[in-house]
N, C-alpha and C positions, 0 to 999 in steps of 0.2 A: 541517707542512707547511706552512711562513709564506708567503706573499704579500702584498705589500702593496698590495691590490688588493681587499680583504675587503669591500668593500660597494658598490662604484663599478658599472663597466660588467663583470666578468668576475667577479668576487671572489664575491660574492652567492651563489655558484652550485658551491657547493663536489663534490667530484666523485660523480657517482649511487651511484658500488658503495666508499665510504670505511669503509663500516663491514663489509662482508663484507674488507675488504683488512686492516682490525686498523690504521687511518690516523689518527692525533690532527691536526685541521688547526688552525692557527695563523694567521687570517687578522690580520693587520695594516693600518689607515687609516687616514685622515686625517681625522673630524669621525664624532662622538657617532651621526649621524643611516646614518652610514653601516655604525658599530659593531652597530647596532642592528639594521639588515637583517643582516649580518655572522652577527648569534645566530642572527635570524631564519631563516637558510639553512642555519645548522648547525655553525657555527661551534665548535671546543670553547672555547680561547679567541680573543681579542680586543682587541688592541695596538690604542691610539694613536699611531702612529709620529710623531706631530706634538709630544706631551705627550711620550714613552716614552723612552728608547734598548730599541730594537723587540731587537736581536741580544742583548742584556742581560738583557732579561727571558725570550727564547725558550731564554735556558744554564738562567736562573735556573729557568725551568718544565720543560725538559730533563734539571735533574744536571749542567748542566756539558757534555752530553753535546752538543746540537743534534739541529739535521733533520735528515732525509735529503735532502727533497727540498725547494728554495724556488722560486715561480710569481711572477717579478717582472712584473710589467704595467707602470712607475711607470720604474724606468730609473735615469736617472741621480742621483736625490735620493736614492736607494733604496741604490743595486746595494753599495755597501761595504758597511753592514750588512747585503744579504741574503745576501753571503761570510759576512760573520763567525757568520752563520744557521747553517751549515750543518754538519755531523759532520763527520768523518774519510770521505773518499772521498765526502762528499754530490754532489749534481747539484743545480746553478743552470739555472732554465729561466727566459731573460729573451724576455720576447715580447713587451714594450710600452717605450716610452718616455715617457707623459705627462708626464716633468716633463723631460721632454728626454735629448738621446742622450747613452747612457756614452761619453766616452771611450775612443784605445786604452789598454789594460793589454797590460803588459807580464804571460803566460800563466807565468812563473815566480811565479809569487805564486796562484797553482790550487794546486802544489807543498808553498809557504810552509804555509797555510792548511790543509792536510791532506788532499794525493793530490783535490783537488778536480775537478769535472766543471761547463764552465760550455755552454749551448748558445743558441745563437738562431736560432730554429726562425720559418719563415714558412708559412704555410695554404697557400699555392702549392706547396711541393714536398710537402705530403700528400694535394692533390691534382692531382696534374700528369695523370690518366690519365681518365676520365670514368669506369672501371669506381672508381678509388680515390675518388672526387667522389659516388658512386652509394653503394658499403660504408659511408661517415665519415656520410654523410645519414644513411642507414636507421638508423646504432649509435643519432643524437643524436634521429631524428624518435621514435627505440623508444624509446627514456630519459622523453622527453616524453609521449608517450605511455601508457607504464606507471608515468608519475606519480614517473618518479622524477632526474627534473631536472624544477626548475621554474625557468621564465622570467619576466621581470621586465618588467614595460615601464614606464617612469620616466617619459617622455618623449612625445606624440605631437604632430605641426606640421604643418599642412598644406608639401604639396613646395615651394611658394614662399618660404616662411622658411625655408626649407633654412639660410640665414648665421647664422641665430639660433643652429637645431643649432648648427651650427662651432662657435659661439661658445660655447656649452653645455657641449660637451664643452671644446673647448682653456681653458676658465676652473677644468675641472674640479669641474663643478656638478651634472653629472646622475647617476643613482642608475638599473640597470637597463637597459633597452634604449632607443634610441630612436627613434621612426620617421617617418620619411615620408610622409603621407599624397599621393594624388594631387586 
């Protein structure tokens, strides 16, 4: 399951149960430092999308089959290649747009590329009720407590430096979580 966010804010934490599910994790990232973090987090394959055609590399590594799921937090810069990485009837989860929003697409492309699925989830729809929020929070906190999900804090700044944190995020200079402290 490739995702062009291998070592950044979201990609350095591959799925907690990936081994149990039999998943092979492909991380795509923009820098060597983020590639190192993705490997440390357990990615099976790491591809620098700034240096390689990651769709071609995913195809090569999967015997031309592609992958079942792509989690793409980058957006505009990686969208087309992410679709090209998918296997027939694969699903793309577009959860971010750090490189900019994806322009409108012709839905027929999903058919042409193999009857693909595309979703653009938003956290708010997955925790719309108090019960959903507490259930999801309990899952995540349970994974952390059990050591199945490791959090990496990449930057801590005083709240008064929030503008600096935003610049780091916008410039894609962050790895791990960014904390603003009182």
